C-alpha angles and dihedrals in degrees: 000000000000139000115292113263126201088246090062094062097077088055091049088048091056091046092056091048093060107110094214092049091048091051092050094047094044088220120119117239119249129228116248097266094047092044095054091043089052092052091047088058092044092053093045096054110110090211093049128109116188133174138179114233115219129194124182090352094304133103106263099173145294141272126204141180130195142159114269137167089276093051125259113358132196129204138169141186124203121191111249092241087066099047119123096026099100092250095128092049093048092045094048091047091052092043091054089060089059094053113062094177116108141225100045122186133209130189118206136184110253093237096051099098092164093057092044088055091049091053092048092049088053093052102263117141128201110254101171146319136265130192092287102042144279124003115213131196134195117206122188092248092053098057115117121225115261089244091059090060094058 
């Protein structure tokens, strides 16, 4: 993982245009203008933490954290061509080491079984549901050891 660069944004834009990824995330894709305006806001937030996820030297996705009504939230998006390789689990595990604040929360679309599994592997537990699906939380005591993720 590394800081997000301007050159990563076109890749992120294409990821969020993928119909299968959109269906899994339960988040509608944005047109180009709205997408780049959104990322400008994301990167300008003083409470935001955002990283580019790389795999095999290529941009595989992104992972972000911000303050929300529920407390600190975490979210990620992996390009479909990288699904099923353990990249999201490895990236989230590493990202959690950067963020000492607990609890952390994650919202996930009810039909996104892969993302639910990633959260569970990283120690998150379901604590409720909202209109979109399960709400997960990670408390300090719930975190697995790094060896358990291997």
